[in-house]
N, C-alpha and C positions, 0 to 999 in steps of 0.2 A: 671486503666486510663478509664475517664470517656471519649464517643466519642459523637460527637454534636448530635448523633441519641436523648439521654437522657441528661439532665441538671442537673448539682448535686442538684439543687432545686428538678426536679422531684425523687430525687433518696430519698431525704430528706423527701419529702412528700409522697412518697410511703412508707417509713420506720415511719414516724409518724402516717401513716393511716392502715396501712398494718400490722405492724410488733409489737413486745413489747413495743417500743418508740411511744407511740401515743399520740395524741393532750389530752386525757384525762389525762393522767400522766403529762405532760405538766402543763397544767393548774390544776390539784388536784382535777379534779372532773370527777365522774364518767360518767355524760352523754355529757358532754362537748364535749367528742371526737365524737359522732354520729353529733353532731350540727357544727361543726368545719368542719369536712368531708364532710359533705352535703353543708356547704357553697362552699367549695375550688371545689366540683364536679361540681357546677353551673356557675364556672368560665371560663372565656378565659384568655390565660396564652402568652405572648410573652417574650421570650428570648432574650437579648441582650449582648452585650458587651464582645465579644469572646477574649479569652487570646488567648497565643501562641502554647495552647494546645488543641484547639480547645472548649474549656469549656465556656461556655455563665455564665458570672460573675454576670447578672441581670437580673430578671424576674418581669414582670408585671403584676397583673391578675387585669382583670377586669369580673366587671360586665354585665349583660345582656342589659341593658341601656347606657353600654359604659362608667359605670364612675370608676375611680380606686376604690379598695378596698384595694390590698397592692402590695409594691413593697418590693421585697428582693434583698440582694447585698452579694456576697461573700467577705470575708475580708481575705486575709494573700497573701499567695503566690501559683503560679502554683505549680502541681497539685491538693495537696492537701491542698484543704485552710481551715484553724484553726478556721476560723469562719462564721457565718450566721446572718444577722441583717435584719428584716422583720418590715417595717412602716406598719401600718395600716392606713385606711384612714376613714373618715368620710361618712356620707351616699352622697355625694355631689361631693365627689373624691377630692375634693379641701385642705383638712388641715389635716397635721398627727394626730392622735387622740390616737396611741399609738406604740411604739416603743420595741420590744423584740429582744433580741440578744443571740445565744446560742453557744458556744465553740463545734467544732465536733472532735469527734475521730474517728480514723481509726483503721480496724484491719489489719491482713499482707496481706492480698489481697485487699487493699486500698478501701475497702467497707467503711461507716460508721455505725458504730454500736451503737453510744451513742450522744446524743447532750444534754449538759448541761446548762440551763438558766443562763447566764452572771449575 
């Protein structure tokens, strides 16, 4: 079970940027992983909408100028949500320019080991 110290989005981001399922694989570009990791490392994140298991279901990432870069939402039921959706915003942070959803797969220890683009 995920505690309120680390959100599922954090775990996904960690697995995406630090383990074998990274942004480079998701985007299908060898160097895109570094670019996306750099973007996320320069963002502030706020988690909201805690469920009954103390899992934050939503995260908003903002740039240094306080504009919205992305918003994510866990979809499904607690504690093992089956999908995550991320909306990416324009440079002004006012309009969604891209949405990507992933199915989430858990191992026997309830850790996400795979995310698959829907």
